[in-house]
VOBA-1610 file (N, C-alpha, C; in pm, whole numbers, padded with zeros to 5 digits, always signed):
BEGIN
Met-01892-00630+00629Met-01939-00563+00747Met-02017-00440+00702Lys-02133-00424+00755Lys-02212-00305+00723Lys-02185-00198+00827Thr-02175-00075+00777Thr-02155+00038+00866Thr-02214+00162+00801Thr-02247+00259+00879Thr-02300+00384+00828Thr-02201+00495+00859Ile-02160+00566+00755Ile-02069+00679+00774Ile-02118+00797+00694Asp-02085+00916+00741Asp-02125+01039+00673Asp-02005+01091+00594Ile-02010+01073+00462Ile-01902+01118+00374Ile-01954+01239+00296Pro-01878+01348+00295Pro-01921+01464+00218Pro-01949+01427+00072Glu-02063+01466+00022Glu-02107+01427-00113Glu-02008+01472-00220Asp-01954+01593-00208Asp-01860+01640-00311Asp-01731+01557-00313Leu-01687+01513-00196Leu-01569+01429-00188Leu-01595+01292-00252Met-01710+01235-00223Met-01746+01106-00281Met-01757+01116-00432Gln-01818+01222-00482Gln-01832+01239-00627Gln-01695+01254-00693Asp-01605+01329-00629Asp-01469+01342-00682Asp-01398+01207-00684Ala-01414+01132-00576Ala-01351+01000-00566Ala-01405+00905-00674Leu-01534+00908-00694Leu-01594+00825-00800Leu-01539+00864-00937Arg-01528+00992-00961Arg-01482+01041-01090Arg-01337+01004-01117Val-01249+01033-01022Val-01106+01010-01046Val-01066+00863-01037Ser-01140+00783-00962Ser-01103+00643-00945Ser-01156+00554-01057Gly-01264+00598-01120Gly-01326+00513-01220Gly-01408+00401-01159Ala-01427+00407-01029Ala-01505+00304-00960Ala-01651+00310-01006Arg-01717+00196-00998Arg-01857+00189-01042Arg-01957+00211-00928Ser-01907+00209-00805Ser-01998+00225-00692Ser-01927+00294-00576Lys-02007+00345-00485Lys-01951+00407-00365Lys-01876+00304-00282Arg-01931+00184-00275Arg-01865+00077-00200Arg-01726+00050-00257Glu-01716+00044-00388Glu-01587+00020-00453Glu-01488+00132-00421Val-01535+00255-00419Val-01448+00368-00384Val-01394+00351-00242Val-01482+00320-00149Val-01441+00307-00009Val-01345+00189+00010Val-01375+00076-00050Val-01289-00042-00036Val-01151-00013-00097Asn-01147+00048-00216Asn-01020+00081-00279Asn-00941+00180-00194Ala-01008+00278-00138Ala-00940+00376-00054Ala-00882+00311+00071Leu-00956+00222+00133Leu-00905+00152+00252Leu-00786+00063+00218Arg-00795-00008+00106Arg-00682-00093+00064Arg-00557-00008+00039Asp-00576+00104-00029Asp-00464+00192-00057Asp-00404+00248+00072Tyr-00489+00287+00165Tyr-00443+00340+00293Tyr-00359+00237+00369Val-00410+00114+00376Val-00339+00008+00447Val-00206-00023+00378Arg-00206-00029+00244Arg-00084-00055+00169Arg+00021+00052+00196Arg-00020+00178+00195Arg+00073+00289+00221Arg+00129+00284+00363Lys+00045+00253+00459Lys+00092+00243+00598Lys+00191+00128+00614Arg+00163+00014+00550Arg+00255-00099+00558Arg+00389-00066+00493Met+00384+00002+00379Met+00508+00041+00312Met+00588+00139+00397Ala+00520+00232+00462Ala+00588+00327+00550Ala+00653+00255+00667Glu+00586+00156+00721Glu+00641+00077+00831Glu+00766+00002+00786Leu+00761-00058+00668Leu+00879-00127+00615Leu+00993-00029+00592Ala+00963+00088+00540Ala+01067+00188+00512Ala+01136+00231+00641Arg+01064+00236+00752Arg+01125+00274+00879Arg+01231+00172+00923His+01216+00049+00877His+01310-00057+00916His+01425-00074+00817Ala+01423+00001+00709Ala+01526-00013+00606Ala+01664+00014+00666Gly+01756-00075+00639Gly+01893-00060+00685Gly+01916-00092+00831Thr+01819-00152+00898Thr+01834-00180+01041Thr+01877-00323+01072Cys+01892-00406+00968Cys+01930-00545+00990Cys+02073-00567+00941Asp+02161-00598+01033Asp+02302-00618+00998Asp+02331-00758+00945Asp+02236-00850+00956Asp+02259-00989+00918Asp+02233-01018+00770Leu+02189-00919+00693Leu+02159-00943+00552Leu+02287-00940+00469Ile+02287-01017+00360Ile+02404-01018+00274Ile+02392-00904+00173Thr+02506-00866+00119Thr+02508-00757+00021Thr+02468-00811-00116Ala+02439-00721-00208Ala+02405-00761-00344Ala+02521-00837-00408Glu+02643-00794-00381Glu+02761-00862-00437Glu+02774-01004-00381Glu+02752-01020-00252Glu+02757-01154-00192Glu+02650-01246-00252Leu+02533-01193-00275Leu+02426-01271-00336Leu+02463-01311-00479Arg+02519-01219-00554Arg+02563-01245-00689Arg+02666-01359-00691Gln+02760-01355-00598Gln+02863-01459-00591Gln+02803-01595-00555Leu+02705-01595-00464Leu+02638-01721-00428Leu+02564-01779-00547Arg+02501-01693-00624Arg+02426-01742-00742Arg+02518-01796-00850Gln+02638-01741-00859Gln+02734-01787-00961Gln+02810-01912-00915Gly+02799-01945-00788Gly+02863-02065-00736Gly+03009-02045-00700Asp+03053-01920-00688Asp+03194-01891-00652Asp+03219-01910-00506
//
């Protein structure tokens, strides 16, 4: 998808430098992927410990051993 955005030049140069990306497009794509990954992880973390139907680590260990 093509789009036009106004990114501050100093920010883009810093992003290019620290990321090691070869192009501005690569910087933007990597930043978007990272943003989405972080948001998904935060969403999963909000649900941690909310499911009572999961087995414990000990129960899983016993199932794997065939006891």
